[in-house]
N, CA, C and O atoms as CSV, one atom per row, in Angstrom:
chain,resi,resn,atom,element,x,y,z
A,1,ALA,N,N,15.801,-19.512,8.145
A,1,ALA,CA,C,16.988,-18.646,8.737
A,1,ALA,C,C,16.438,-17.267,8.693
A,1,ALA,O,O,15.621,-16.919,7.840
A,2,ASN,N,N,16.909,-16.470,9.647
A,2,ASN,CA,C,16.406,-15.139,9.641
A,2,ASN,C,C,17.437,-14.079,9.076
A,2,ASN,O,O,18.478,-13.751,9.646
A,3,VAL,N,N,17.032,-13.650,7.998
A,3,VAL,CA,C,18.065,-12.803,7.066
A,3,VAL,C,C,17.968,-11.358,7.528
A,3,VAL,O,O,18.664,-10.508,6.973
A,4,LEU,N,N,17.040,-10.998,8.635
A,4,LEU,CA,C,16.919,-9.672,8.990
A,4,LEU,C,C,17.877,-9.247,10.059
A,4,LEU,O,O,18.064,-9.991,11.021
A,5,LYS,N,N,18.517,-8.059,9.950
A,5,LYS,CA,C,19.385,-7.624,10.773
A,5,LYS,C,C,18.733,-6.811,11.993
A,5,LYS,O,O,17.717,-6.130,11.847
A,6,ALA,N,N,19.465,-6.957,13.301
A,6,ALA,CA,C,18.910,-6.148,14.433
A,6,ALA,C,C,19.405,-4.877,14.343
A,6,ALA,O,O,20.607,-4.697,14.148
A,7,ALA,N,N,18.575,-3.906,14.469
A,7,ALA,CA,C,18.907,-2.386,14.297
A,7,ALA,C,C,19.495,-1.943,15.717
A,7,ALA,O,O,18.773,-1.779,16.700
A,8,GLY,N,N,20.674,-1.793,15.721
A,8,GLY,CA,C,21.346,-1.483,17.178
A,8,GLY,C,C,20.966,-2.357,18.192
A,8,GLY,O,O,20.889,-3.539,17.854
A,9,ASP,N,N,20.691,-2.064,19.417
A,9,ASP,CA,C,20.646,-2.646,20.705
A,9,ASP,C,C,18.916,-3.357,20.752
A,9,ASP,O,O,18.540,-4.261,21.499
A,10,ASP,N,N,18.088,-2.619,19.715
A,10,ASP,CA,C,16.451,-3.168,19.659
A,10,ASP,C,C,16.515,-4.207,18.959
A,10,ASP,O,O,16.707,-4.030,17.756
A,11,ALA,N,N,16.390,-5.487,19.419
A,11,ALA,CA,C,16.143,-6.698,18.643
A,11,ALA,C,C,14.985,-6.826,18.132
A,11,ALA,O,O,14.844,-7.648,17.227
A,12,THR,N,N,13.948,-6.098,18.553
A,12,THR,CA,C,12.636,-6.183,17.711
A,12,THR,C,C,12.633,-5.394,16.395
A,12,THR,O,O,11.846,-5.680,15.492
A,13,ALA,N,N,13.492,-4.433,16.303
A,13,ALA,CA,C,13.636,-3.490,15.272
A,13,ALA,C,C,14.395,-4.115,14.088
A,13,ALA,O,O,15.462,-3.600,13.754
A,14,THR,N,N,13.950,-5.119,13.472
A,14,THR,CA,C,14.924,-5.963,12.409
A,14,THR,C,C,14.542,-5.488,11.022
A,14,THR,O,O,13.435,-5.032,10.734
A,15,PHE,N,N,15.704,-5.659,10.072
A,15,PHE,CA,C,15.302,-5.087,8.671
A,15,PHE,C,C,16.275,-6.017,7.922
A,15,PHE,O,O,17.134,-6.733,8.436
A,16,ILE,N,N,15.980,-5.874,6.583
A,16,ILE,CA,C,17.029,-6.264,5.525
A,16,ILE,C,C,17.508,-4.949,4.659
A,16,ILE,O,O,16.734,-4.029,4.397
A,17,GLU,N,N,18.552,-4.975,4.349
A,17,GLU,CA,C,18.957,-3.860,3.647
A,17,GLU,C,C,19.896,-4.307,2.295
A,17,GLU,O,O,20.816,-5.118,2.401
A,18,SER,N,N,19.622,-3.827,1.351
A,18,SER,CA,C,20.495,-4.048,0.048
A,18,SER,C,C,21.919,-3.350,0.319
A,18,SER,O,O,22.148,-2.299,0.917
A,19,ASP,N,N,22.879,-4.324,-0.350
A,19,ASP,CA,C,24.164,-3.982,-0.030
A,19,ASP,C,C,24.928,-2.956,-0.897
A,19,ASP,O,O,25.713,-2.148,-0.401
A,20,ALA,N,N,24.639,-3.033,-2.306
A,20,ALA,CA,C,25.588,-2.205,-3.177
A,20,ALA,C,C,24.662,-0.954,-3.636
A,20,ALA,O,O,25.174,0.166,-3.652
A,21,ASP,N,N,23.354,-1.122,-3.996
A,21,ASP,CA,C,22.601,-0.340,-4.582
A,21,ASP,C,C,21.183,-0.302,-3.947
A,21,ASP,O,O,20.997,-0.708,-2.800
A,22,GLU,N,N,20.219,0.182,-4.703
A,22,GLU,CA,C,18.921,0.129,-4.404
A,22,GLU,C,C,18.300,-1.525,-4.613
A,22,GLU,O,O,17.548,-2.065,-3.802
A,23,GLN,N,N,18.676,-1.998,-5.558
A,23,GLN,CA,C,18.085,-3.383,-5.692
A,23,GLN,C,C,18.279,-4.434,-4.711
A,23,GLN,O,O,19.368,-4.671,-4.186
A,24,LEU,N,N,17.107,-5.114,-4.452
A,24,LEU,CA,C,16.860,-6.033,-3.452
A,24,LEU,C,C,16.124,-7.150,-4.214
A,24,LEU,O,O,15.218,-6.971,-5.027
A,25,LEU,N,N,16.775,-8.614,-3.738
A,25,LEU,CA,C,15.987,-9.586,-4.561
A,25,LEU,C,C,15.650,-10.679,-3.413
A,25,LEU,O,O,16.560,-11.337,-2.907
A,26,LEU,N,N,14.374,-10.832,-3.051
A,26,LEU,CA,C,13.979,-11.907,-1.988
A,26,LEU,C,C,13.013,-12.825,-2.497
A,26,LEU,O,O,12.107,-12.463,-3.248
A,27,THR,N,N,13.176,-14.015,-2.111
A,27,THR,CA,C,12.353,-15.198,-2.442
A,27,THR,C,C,11.941,-15.935,-1.156
A,27,THR,O,O,12.740,-16.335,-0.310
A,28,VAL,N,N,10.629,-16.066,-1.106
A,28,VAL,CA,C,9.805,-16.623,-0.034
A,28,VAL,C,C,9.400,-18.073,-0.300
A,28,VAL,O,O,8.488,-18.238,-1.111
A,29,HIS,N,N,9.899,-19.040,0.216
A,29,HIS,CA,C,9.480,-20.473,-0.160
A,29,HIS,C,C,8.434,-20.911,0.803
A,29,HIS,O,O,8.541,-20.678,2.007
A,30,PHE,N,N,7.308,-21.615,0.224
A,30,PHE,CA,C,6.118,-22.182,0.989
A,30,PHE,C,C,6.540,-23.715,0.997
A,30,PHE,O,O,7.260,-24.249,0.153
A,31,LYS,N,N,5.909,-24.381,2.204
A,31,LYS,CA,C,5.902,-25.760,2.321
A,31,LYS,C,C,5.078,-26.629,1.245
A,31,LYS,O,O,5.397,-27.727,0.789
A,32,ARG,N,N,3.964,-25.875,0.962
A,32,ARG,CA,C,2.988,-26.412,0.132
A,32,ARG,C,C,2.465,-25.380,-0.645
A,32,ARG,O,O,2.750,-24.242,-0.272
A,33,ALA,N,N,1.639,-25.527,-1.819
A,33,ALA,CA,C,1.313,-24.592,-2.604
A,33,ALA,C,C,0.359,-23.642,-2.090
A,33,ALA,O,O,-0.502,-24.148,-1.370
A,34,VAL,N,N,0.285,-22.386,-2.273
A,34,VAL,CA,C,-0.650,-21.518,-1.547
A,34,VAL,C,C,-1.266,-20.585,-2.611
A,34,VAL,O,O,-0.715,-20.485,-3.707
A,35,ARG,N,N,-2.367,-19.914,-2.329
A,35,ARG,CA,C,-2.960,-18.737,-3.133
A,35,ARG,C,C,-2.585,-17.413,-2.345
A,35,ARG,O,O,-2.767,-17.210,-1.144
A,36,VAL,N,N,-2.097,-16.670,-3.156
A,36,VAL,CA,C,-1.699,-15.461,-2.450
A,36,VAL,C,C,-2.362,-14.127,-2.988
A,36,VAL,O,O,-2.383,-13.682,-4.135
A,37,HIS,N,N,-2.868,-13.651,-1.877
A,37,HIS,CA,C,-3.840,-12.273,-2.099
A,37,HIS,C,C,-3.135,-11.042,-2.352
A,37,HIS,O,O,-3.157,-10.412,-3.410
A,38,HIS,N,N,-2.472,-10.733,-1.241
A,38,HIS,CA,C,-1.506,-9.516,-1.298
A,38,HIS,C,C,-0.329,-9.505,-0.187
A,38,HIS,O,O,-0.290,-10.294,0.757
A,39,VAL,N,N,0.475,-8.650,-0.401
A,39,VAL,CA,C,1.767,-8.642,0.380
A,39,VAL,C,C,1.876,-7.229,0.955
A,39,VAL,O,O,1.608,-6.169,0.389
A,40,GLU,N,N,2.300,-7.423,2.124
A,40,GLU,CA,C,2.571,-6.137,2.712
A,40,GLU,C,C,4.120,-6.006,3.123
A,40,GLU,O,O,4.685,-6.942,3.690
A,41,LEU,N,N,4.797,-4.783,2.810
A,41,LEU,CA,C,6.126,-4.585,3.000
A,41,LEU,C,C,6.367,-3.556,4.000
A,41,LEU,O,O,6.032,-2.397,3.754
A,42,GLY,N,N,6.951,-3.886,5.177
A,42,GLY,CA,C,7.393,-3.016,6.292
A,42,GLY,C,C,8.520,-2.182,5.798
A,42,GLY,O,O,9.598,-2.698,5.502
A,43,VAL,N,N,8.272,-0.761,5.690
A,43,VAL,CA,C,9.206,0.237,5.432
A,43,VAL,C,C,9.325,1.371,6.355
A,43,VAL,O,O,8.431,1.762,7.106
A,44,ARG,N,N,10.478,1.857,6.239
A,44,ARG,CA,C,10.947,3.241,7.066
A,44,ARG,C,C,10.205,4.472,6.439
A,44,ARG,O,O,9.658,4.451,5.337
A,45,ASP,N,N,10.253,5.413,7.184
A,45,ASP,CA,C,9.500,6.589,6.688
A,45,ASP,C,C,10.660,7.407,6.189
A,45,ASP,O,O,10.877,8.469,6.773
A,46,ASP,N,N,11.463,7.042,5.148
A,46,ASP,CA,C,12.455,7.813,4.524
A,46,ASP,C,C,12.644,7.247,2.959
A,46,ASP,O,O,11.897,6.482,2.350
A,47,ASP,N,N,13.785,7.823,2.543
A,47,ASP,CA,C,13.920,7.392,0.999
A,47,ASP,C,C,14.586,5.976,0.674
A,47,ASP,O,O,15.038,5.702,-0.438
A,48,THR,N,N,14.595,5.096,1.783
A,48,THR,CA,C,14.928,3.797,1.605
A,48,THR,C,C,13.812,2.925,1.137
A,48,THR,O,O,14.059,1.809,0.679
A,49,ARG,N,N,12.573,3.393,1.233
A,49,ARG,CA,C,11.353,2.631,0.690
A,49,ARG,C,C,11.317,2.493,-0.550
A,49,ARG,O,O,11.619,3.397,-1.329
A,50,PRO,N,N,10.901,1.217,-0.930
A,50,PRO,CA,C,10.805,0.838,-2.346
A,50,PRO,C,C,9.816,1.524,-3.134
A,50,PRO,O,O,8.706,1.727,-2.643
A,51,THR,N,N,10.117,1.936,-4.404
A,51,THR,CA,C,8.988,2.622,-5.226
A,51,THR,C,C,8.700,1.743,-6.495
A,51,THR,O,O,7.734,2.034,-7.201
A,52,THR,N,N,9.567,0.596,-6.833
A,52,THR,CA,C,9.328,-0.048,-7.789
A,52,THR,C,C,9.499,-1.650,-7.413
A,52,THR,O,O,10.615,-2.119,-7.187
A,53,VAL,N,N,8.476,-2.326,-7.374
A,53,VAL,CA,C,8.731,-3.753,-7.018
A,53,VAL,C,C,8.030,-4.634,-8.169
A,53,VAL,O,O,6.951,-4.319,-8.670
A,54,ARG,N,N,8.847,-5.892,-8.564
A,54,ARG,CA,C,8.226,-6.870,-9.376
A,54,ARG,C,C,8.184,-8.240,-8.832
A,54,ARG,O,O,9.123,-8.732,-8.206
A,55,THR,N,N,7.206,-8.773,-9.055
A,55,THR,CA,C,6.786,-10.112,-8.552
A,55,THR,C,C,7.036,-11.096,-9.445
A,55,THR,O,O,6.830,-10.838,-10.631
A,56,PHE,N,N,7.477,-12.281,-9.109
A,56,PHE,CA,C,7.777,-13.625,-9.782
A,56,PHE,C,C,7.085,-14.802,-8.946
A,56,PHE,O,O,6.985,-14.788,-7.720
A,57,VAL,N,N,6.640,-15.786,-9.753
A,57,VAL,CA,C,6.019,-16.970,-9.022
A,57,VAL,C,C,6.642,-18.131,-9.493
A,57,VAL,O,O,6.722,-18.357,-10.700
A,58,ASN,N,N,7.150,-18.989,-8.525
A,58,ASN,CA,C,7.654,-20.311,-8.818
A,58,ASN,C,C,8.999,-19.920,-9.713
A,58,ASN,O,O,9.084,-20.464,-10.814
A,59,ALA,N,N,9.851,-19.182,-9.383
A,59,ALA,CA,C,11.056,-18.737,-9.903
A,59,ALA,C,C,12.182,-18.795,-8.770
A,59,ALA,O,O,12.899,-17.822,-8.538
A,60,PRO,N,N,12.292,-20.081,-8.040
A,60,PRO,CA,C,13.344,-19.747,-6.836
A,60,PRO,C,C,14.971,-19.719,-7.196
A,60,PRO,O,O,15.852,-19.536,-6.355
A,61,ALA,N,N,15.194,-19.944,-8.654
A,61,ALA,CA,C,16.716,-19.743,-8.933
A,61,ALA,C,C,17.170,-18.551,-9.467
A,61,ALA,O,O,18.292,-18.430,-9.957
A,62,LEU,N,N,16.062,-17.356,-9.369
A,62,LEU,CA,C,16.216,-15.990,-10.188
A,62,LEU,C,C,17.336,-15.411,-9.539
A,62,LEU,O,O,17.578,-15.528,-8.338
A,63,ASP,N,N,18.059,-14.741,-10.421
A,63,ASP,CA,C,19.146,-14.055,-10.073
A,63,ASP,C,C,18.826,-12.412,-10.437
A,63,ASP,O,O,17.803,-12.092,-11.042
A,64,PHE,N,N,19.803,-11.459,-10.001
A,64,PHE,CA,C,19.549,-10.167,-10.373
A,64,PHE,C,C,19.369,-9.789,-11.926
A,64,PHE,O,O,18.510,-8.999,-12.318
A,65,GLY,N,N,20.255,-10.427,-12.733
A,65,GLY,CA,C,20.271,-10.278,-14.128
A,65,GLY,C,C,18.888,-10.742,-14.745
A,65,GLY,O,O,18.249,-10.054,-15.542
A,66,ASP,N,N,18.488,-12.024,-14.270
A,66,ASP,CA,C,17.128,-12.497,-14.582
A,66,ASP,C,C,15.797,-11.625,-14.390
A,66,ASP,O,O,14.845,-11.487,-15.157
A,67,ALA,N,N,16.057,-11.024,-12.995
A,67,ALA,CA,C,14.886,-10.215,-12.410
A,67,ALA,C,C,14.834,-8.915,-13.286
A,67,ALA,O,O,13.728,-8.462,-13.583
A,68,GLU,N,N,16.084,-8.238,-13.750
A,68,GLU,CA,C,15.926,-7.171,-14.605
A,68,GLU,C,C,15.454,-7.399,-15.889
A,68,GLU,O,O,14.718,-6.607,-16.477
A,69,ALA,N,N,15.937,-8.689,-16.454
A,69,ALA,CA,C,15.250,-9.045,-17.962
A,69,ALA,C,C,14.094,-9.542,-18.125
A,69,ALA,O,O,13.502,-9.162,-19.135
A,70,GLN,N,N,13.505,-10.372,-17.368
A,70,GLN,CA,C,12.118,-10.843,-17.331
A,70,GLN,C,C,10.965,-9.928,-16.849
A,70,GLN,O,O,11.104,-9.011,-16.039
A,71,ALA,N,N,9.997,-10.234,-17.353
A,71,ALA,CA,C,8.660,-9.254,-17.236
A,71,ALA,C,C,8.237,-9.331,-15.636
A,71,ALA,O,O,8.105,-8.368,-14.881
A,72,GLY,N,N,8.057,-10.765,-15.315
A,72,GLY,CA,C,7.630,-11.185,-14.047
A,72,GLY,C,C,6.070,-11.176,-14.148
A,72,GLY,O,O,5.566,-10.784,-15.201
A,73,VAL,N,N,5.373,-11.537,-13.238
A,73,VAL,CA,C,3.978,-11.639,-12.979
A,73,VAL,C,C,3.217,-10.151,-12.964
A,73,VAL,O,O,2.272,-9.901,-13.712
A,74,GLU,N,N,3.723,-9.280,-12.082
A,74,GLU,CA,C,3.379,-8.015,-12.067
A,74,GLU,C,C,4.361,-7.099,-11.614
A,74,GLU,O,O,5.295,-7.452,-10.895
A,75,GLU,N,N,4.180,-5.887,-12.024
A,75,GLU,CA,C,5.315,-4.785,-11.530
A,75,GLU,C,C,4.391,-3.686,-11.089
A,75,GLU,O,O,3.477,-3.214,-11.766
A,76,PHE,N,N,4.720,-3.355,-9.946
A,76,PHE,CA,C,4.111,-2.191,-9.095
A,76,PHE,C,C,5.042,-0.907,-9.224
A,76,PHE,O,O,6.006,-0.784,-8.469
A,77,ASP,N,N,4.754,0.012,-10.153
A,77,ASP,CA,C,5.556,1.273,-10.220
A,77,ASP,C,C,5.102,2.533,-9.628
A,77,ASP,O,O,3.888,2.738,-9.600
A,78,GLU,N,N,5.936,3.439,-9.133
A,78,GLU,CA,C,5.587,4.498,-8.560
A,78,GLU,C,C,4.860,4.288,-7.257
A,78,GLU,O,O,3.920,5.042,-7.003
A,79,LEU,N,N,5.237,3.226,-6.300
A,79,LEU,CA,C,4.543,3.147,-5.054
A,79,LEU,C,C,4.750,4.402,-4.213
A,79,LEU,O,O,5.833,4.946,-3.998
A,80,ALA,N,N,3.600,4.767,-3.787
A,80,ALA,CA,C,3.558,5.960,-3.021
A,80,ALA,C,C,4.043,5.568,-1.676
A,80,ALA,O,O,4.151,4.396,-1.313
A,81,ALA,N,N,4.388,6.817,-0.807
A,81,ALA,CA,C,4.739,6.599,0.508
A,81,ALA,C,C,3.367,6.213,1.456
A,81,ALA,O,O,2.240,6.618,1.170
A,82,PRO,N,N,3.657,5.414,2.555
A,82,PRO,CA,C,2.603,5.050,3.118
A,82,PRO,C,C,1.757,6.237,3.796
A,82,PRO,O,O,2.337,7.308,3.970
A,83,PRO,N,N,0.665,6.125,4.115
A,83,PRO,CA,C,-0.052,7.302,4.689
A,83,PRO,C,C,0.603,7.852,6.173
A,83,PRO,O,O,1.231,6.972,6.762
A,84,SER,N,N,0.564,8.792,6.662
A,84,SER,CA,C,1.182,9.214,7.947
A,84,SER,C,C,0.722,8.287,9.058
A,84,SER,O,O,-0.455,7.987,9.257
A,85,GLY,N,N,1.759,7.864,9.760
A,85,GLY,CA,C,1.533,6.941,10.890
A,85,GLY,C,C,1.706,5.531,10.385
A,85,GLY,O,O,2.004,4.709,11.252
A,86,GLU,N,N,1.584,5.120,9.218
A,86,GLU,CA,C,1.750,3.806,8.782
A,86,GLU,C,C,3.165,3.345,8.345
A,86,GLU,O,O,3.962,4.138,7.844
A,87,ARG,N,N,3.400,2.267,8.514
A,87,ARG,CA,C,4.901,1.847,8.292
A,87,ARG,C,C,4.816,0.523,7.297
A,87,ARG,O,O,5.601,-0.418,7.409
A,88,HIS,N,N,3.766,0.578,6.316
A,88,HIS,CA,C,3.959,-0.563,5.239
A,88,HIS,C,C,3.347,-0.064,4.040
A,88,HIS,O,O,2.534,0.860,4.070
A,89,ILE,N,N,3.660,-0.567,3.121
A,89,ILE,CA,C,3.181,-0.593,1.601
A,89,ILE,C,C,2.422,-1.859,1.416
A,89,ILE,O,O,2.850,-2.845,2.016
A,90,THR,N,N,1.447,-1.972,0.737
A,90,THR,CA,C,0.486,-3.047,0.284
A,90,THR,C,C,0.535,-3.249,-1.146
A,90,THR,O,O,0.120,-2.393,-1.927
A,91,LEU,N,N,1.036,-4.368,-1.522
A,91,LEU,CA,C,1.107,-4.836,-2.996
A,91,LEU,C,C,-0.378,-5.586,-3.001
A,91,LEU,O,O,-0.572,-6.624,-2.368
A,92,LYS,N,N,-1.330,-4.971,-3.742
A,92,LYS,CA,C,-2.485,-5.733,-4.045
A,92,LYS,C,C,-2.331,-6.655,-5.171
A,92,LYS,O,O,-2.165,-6.085,-6.249
A,93,LEU,N,N,-2.342,-7.862,-5.197
A,93,LEU,CA,C,-1.915,-8.655,-6.321
A,93,LEU,C,C,-3.068,-9.176,-7.104
A,93,LEU,O,O,-4.120,-9.398,-6.504
A,94,LYS,N,N,-2.977,-9.397,-8.399
A,94,LYS,CA,C,-4.008,-9.951,-9.165
A,94,LYS,C,C,-4.080,-11.444,-8.835
A,94,LYS,O,O,-3.359,-12.315,-9.323
A,95,TYR,N,N,-5.118,-11.622,-7.876
A,95,TYR,CA,C,-5.289,-12.980,-7.099
A,95,TYR,C,C,-5.290,-14.217,-8.162
A,95,TYR,O,O,-4.862,-15.314,-7.803
A,96,VAL,N,N,-5.760,-14.017,-9.413
A,96,VAL,CA,C,-5.958,-15.230,-10.484
A,96,VAL,C,C,-4.525,-15.562,-10.898
A,96,VAL,O,O,-4.325,-16.627,-11.483
A,97,LYS,N,N,-3.613,-14.812,-10.663
A,97,LYS,CA,C,-2.153,-14.977,-11.102
A,97,LYS,C,C,-1.195,-15.674,-10.087
A,97,LYS,O,O,-0.034,-16.022,-10.301
A,98,TYR,N,N,-1.937,-15.810,-8.905
A,98,TYR,CA,C,-1.163,-16.431,-7.627
A,98,TYR,C,C,-1.843,-17.495,-7.219
A,98,TYR,O,O,-2.005,-17.450,-6.000
A,99,GLN,N,N,-2.422,-18.655,-7.835
A,99,GLN,CA,C,-3.300,-19.520,-7.362
A,99,GLN,C,C,-2.393,-20.853,-6.958
A,99,GLN,O,O,-2.887,-21.730,-6.250
A,100,ASN,N,N,-1.223,-20.931,-7.388
A,100,ASN,CA,C,-0.411,-22.141,-7.245
A,100,ASN,C,C,0.898,-21.774,-6.909
A,100,ASN,O,O,1.794,-22.145,-7.667
A,101,VAL,N,N,1.215,-21.027,-5.785
A,101,VAL,CA,C,2.585,-20.523,-5.624
A,101,VAL,C,C,3.163,-21.274,-4.609
A,101,VAL,O,O,2.621,-21.437,-3.516
A,102,THR,N,N,4.576,-21.885,-5.021
A,102,THR,CA,C,5.317,-22.317,-4.074
A,102,THR,C,C,6.571,-21.685,-3.703
A,102,THR,O,O,7.331,-22.129,-2.842
A,103,ALA,N,N,6.755,-20.662,-4.366
A,103,ALA,CA,C,7.898,-19.702,-4.272
A,103,ALA,C,C,7.411,-18.322,-4.733
A,103,ALA,O,O,6.931,-18.228,-5.862
A,104,LEU,N,N,7.500,-17.255,-3.945
A,104,LEU,CA,C,7.371,-15.914,-4.363
A,104,LEU,C,C,8.521,-15.073,-4.277
A,104,LEU,O,O,9.081,-14.926,-3.191
A,105,THR,N,N,8.960,-14.470,-5.378
A,105,THR,CA,C,10.080,-13.823,-5.456
A,105,THR,C,C,9.672,-12.177,-5.572
A,105,THR,O,O,8.801,-11.851,-6.379
A,106,LEU,N,N,10.330,-11.174,-4.743
A,106,LEU,CA,C,10.093,-9.871,-4.944
A,106,LEU,C,C,11.362,-9.394,-5.270
A,106,LEU,O,O,12.387,-9.752,-4.690
A,107,PHE,N,N,11.302,-8.387,-6.423
A,107,PHE,CA,C,12.406,-7.585,-6.792
A,107,PHE,C,C,12.206,-6.211,-6.597
A,107,PHE,O,O,11.411,-5.661,-7.359
A,108,VAL,N,N,12.692,-5.628,-5.844
A,108,VAL,CA,C,12.896,-4.128,-5.701
A,108,VAL,C,C,13.911,-3.550,-6.482
A,108,VAL,O,O,15.098,-3.611,-6.162
A,109,SER,N,N,13.453,-2.936,-7.592
A,109,SER,CA,C,14.647,-2.394,-8.617
A,109,SER,C,C,14.743,-0.813,-8.263
A,109,SER,O,O,15.733,-0.223,-8.696
A,110,ALA,N,N,13.840,-0.123,-7.550
A,110,ALA,CA,C,14.183,1.301,-7.417
A,110,ALA,C,C,13.453,1.588,-6.058
A,110,ALA,O,O,12.487,0.963,-5.619
A,111,ASN,N,N,14.089,2.645,-5.477
A,111,ASN,CA,C,13.630,3.261,-4.249
A,111,ASN,C,C,13.313,4.818,-4.299
A,111,ASN,O,O,13.302,5.466,-5.346
A,112,ALA,N,N,13.068,5.310,-3.098
A,112,ALA,CA,C,12.801,6.881,-3.331
A,112,ALA,C,C,13.888,7.660,-3.293
A,112,ALA,O,O,13.752,8.856,-3.033
A,113,GLY,N,N,15.138,7.114,-3.545
A,113,GLY,CA,C,16.150,8.041,-3.761
A,113,GLY,C,C,17.429,7.786,-2.906
A,113,GLY,O,O,18.458,8.424,-3.125
A,114,ALA,N,N,17.350,6.918,-2.009
A,114,ALA,CA,C,18.520,6.447,-0.973
A,114,ALA,C,C,19.541,5.566,-1.753
A,114,ALA,O,O,19.181,5.023,-2.798
A,115,ASP,N,N,20.758,5.415,-1.290
A,115,ASP,CA,C,21.724,4.406,-1.921
A,115,ASP,C,C,21.277,3.137,-1.847
A,115,ASP,O,O,21.516,2.359,-2.770
A,116,THR,N,N,20.611,2.772,-0.810
A,116,THR,CA,C,20.212,1.289,-0.407
A,116,THR,C,C,18.563,1.170,-0.112
A,116,THR,O,O,17.941,2.184,0.201
A,117,SER,N,N,17.987,0.052,-0.215
A,117,SER,CA,C,16.785,-0.298,-0.080
A,117,SER,C,C,16.647,-0.971,1.257
A,117,SER,O,O,17.480,-1.801,1.620
A,118,VAL,N,N,15.492,-0.594,2.088
A,118,VAL,CA,C,15.391,-1.288,3.474
A,118,VAL,C,C,13.933,-1.851,3.571
A,118,VAL,O,O,12.952,-1.222,3.174
A,119,LEU,N,N,13.889,-3.045,4.115
A,119,LEU,CA,C,12.465,-3.543,4.461
A,119,LEU,C,C,12.560,-3.989,5.809
A,119,LEU,O,O,13.573,-4.562,6.211
A,120,SER,N,N,11.445,-3.735,6.631
A,120,SER,CA,C,11.574,-4.227,8.099
A,120,SER,C,C,10.624,-5.351,8.246
A,120,SER,O,O,10.658,-5.968,9.311
A,121,ARG,N,N,9.843,-5.682,7.401
A,121,ARG,CA,C,8.753,-6.879,7.374
A,121,ARG,C,C,8.455,-7.055,6.027
A,121,ARG,O,O,8.407,-6.193,5.149
A,122,ILE,N,N,8.239,-8.388,5.937
A,122,ILE,CA,C,7.317,-9.010,4.605
A,122,ILE,C,C,6.499,-9.886,5.246
A,122,ILE,O,O,6.885,-10.813,5.958
A,123,THR,N,N,5.160,-9.548,4.951
A,123,THR,CA,C,3.912,-10.201,5.350
A,123,THR,C,C,3.185,-10.833,4.122
A,123,THR,O,O,2.666,-10.027,3.349
A,124,VAL,N,N,3.079,-12.098,3.849
A,124,VAL,CA,C,2.281,-12.651,2.922
A,124,VAL,C,C,0.730,-12.935,3.082
A,124,VAL,O,O,0.448,-13.811,3.901
A,125,PHE,N,N,-0.070,-12.462,2.571
A,125,PHE,CA,C,-1.529,-12.764,3.022
A,125,PHE,C,C,-2.008,-13.826,1.825
A,125,PHE,O,O,-1.824,-13.571,0.635
A,126,GLY,N,N,-2.608,-14.979,2.271
A,126,GLY,CA,C,-3.308,-15.871,1.374
A,126,GLY,C,C,-3.727,-16.938,2.239
A,126,GLY,O,O,-3.868,-16.811,3.455
A,127,LYS,N,N,-3.951,-18.145,1.491
A,127,LYS,CA,C,-4.367,-19.229,2.142
A,127,LYS,C,C,-3.689,-20.595,1.340
A,127,LYS,O,O,-3.274,-20.526,0.183
A,128,PRO,N,N,-3.656,-21.786,2.131
A,128,PRO,CA,C,-3.176,-22.888,1.277
A,128,PRO,C,C,-3.934,-23.314,0.267
A,128,PRO,O,O,-5.153,-23.149,0.330
A,129,ARG,N,N,-3.339,-23.938,-0.842
A,129,ARG,CA,C,-4.174,-24.548,-1.873
A,129,ARG,C,C,-4.786,-25.804,-1.585
A,129,ARG,O,O,-4.093,-26.733,-1.172
A,130,GLU,N,N,-5.942,-25.919,-1.751
A,130,GLU,CA,C,-6.644,-27.130,-1.388
A,130,GLU,C,C,-6.263,-28.132,-2.461
A,130,GLU,O,O,-6.325,-27.879,-3.664
A,131,SER,N,N,-5.848,-29.338,-1.923
A,131,SER,CA,C,-5.417,-30.423,-2.932
A,131,SER,C,C,-6.432,-31.489,-2.984
A,131,SER,O,O,-7.232,-31.508,-2.048
A,132,LEU,N,N,-6.545,-32.366,-3.892
A,132,LEU,CA,C,-7.351,-33.270,-4.242
A,132,LEU,C,C,-6.733,-34.722,-3.630
A,132,LEU,O,O,-5.723,-35.245,-4.100
A,133,ASN,N,N,-7.521,-35.298,-2.481
A,133,ASN,CA,C,-7.226,-36.560,-1.999
A,133,ASN,C,C,-7.757,-37.586,-2.711
A,133,ASN,O,O,-8.969,-37.796,-2.672
A,134,MET,N,N,-6.902,-38.360,-3.460
A,134,MET,CA,C,-7.432,-39.458,-4.533
A,134,MET,C,C,-8.030,-40.526,-3.746
A,134,MET,O,O,-8.819,-41.293,-4.297
A,135,ASN,N,N,-7.660,-40.689,-2.192
A,135,ASN,CA,C,-8.153,-41.571,-1.528
A,135,ASN,C,C,-9.641,-41.371,-0.983
A,135,ASN,O,O,-10.319,-42.305,-0.554
A,136,GLU,N,N,-10.019,-40.205,-1.042
A,136,GLU,CA,C,-11.374,-39.766,-0.675
A,136,GLU,C,C,-12.498,-39.859,-1.850
A,136,GLU,O,O,-13.696,-39.767,-1.580
A,137,LEU,N,N,-12.049,-40.037,-3.089
A,137,LEU,CA,C,-12.751,-40.277,-4.249
A,137,LEU,C,C,-13.700,-41.536,-4.170
A,137,LEU,O,O,-13.186,-42.577,-3.760
A,138,LYS,N,N,-15.092,-41.544,-4.539
A,138,LYS,CA,C,-15.782,-42.688,-4.594
A,138,LYS,C,C,-16.172,-42.915,-6.006
A,138,LYS,O,O,-16.284,-42.034,-6.859
A,139,LYS,N,N,-16.405,-44.424,-6.197
A,139,LYS,CA,C,-16.695,-44.772,-7.374
A,139,LYS,C,C,-18.183,-44.504,-7.513
A,139,LYS,O,O,-18.939,-44.673,-6.556
A,140,VAL,N,N,-18.665,-44.033,-8.854
A,140,VAL,CA,C,-20.114,-43.662,-9.006
A,140,VAL,C,C,-20.616,-44.667,-10.214
A,140,VAL,O,O,-20.047,-44.953,-11.267
A,141,GLY,N,N,-21.844,-45.085,-9.702
A,141,GLY,CA,C,-22.407,-45.980,-10.692
A,141,GLY,C,C,-22.068,-47.523,-10.669
A,141,GLY,O,O,-22.552,-48.274,-11.515
C-alpha cells in the first residue's frame, strides 16, 4: 500500500507527514531476509526534515511508546541539513548490525523545529541475505 500523499496536483511529489507532532514511526517489511547497508530519507528544504532518527530491526509491532523507551539498534542525532541542491539525508548504518533484517523500523523523534515531520522518499540500500539450500549439500567421505 502506498502511504505517501500527493502534494497538490503533482502526483510525483509524494510525501508522508506526521499528524500530531514531529514524531513519525515507519516500518518497512521485506519478503525475505536482507542485509541493509544504508538508508536515504528524502527531505524538504525546511524545518520539517528529521534531525533525530532511531532504527530498530525485526520489531514489526513497535508502537510510539516502545520506540521512545527502547534503545534501538542505532540512533542518529543532530542530523545536518543536506548540502545545497540535495534533497536527502543518508543514514550510514553499522552494516554488521543489519545482517538478517526482515523488518526495518525508523523512528523520527525530532525535526529541525516544525510542528510536523515530512519525508518524501525512503530508499533502503542492501542485498538479499544468501540462504543455505539443504538440497545442494553433498555428502563428503
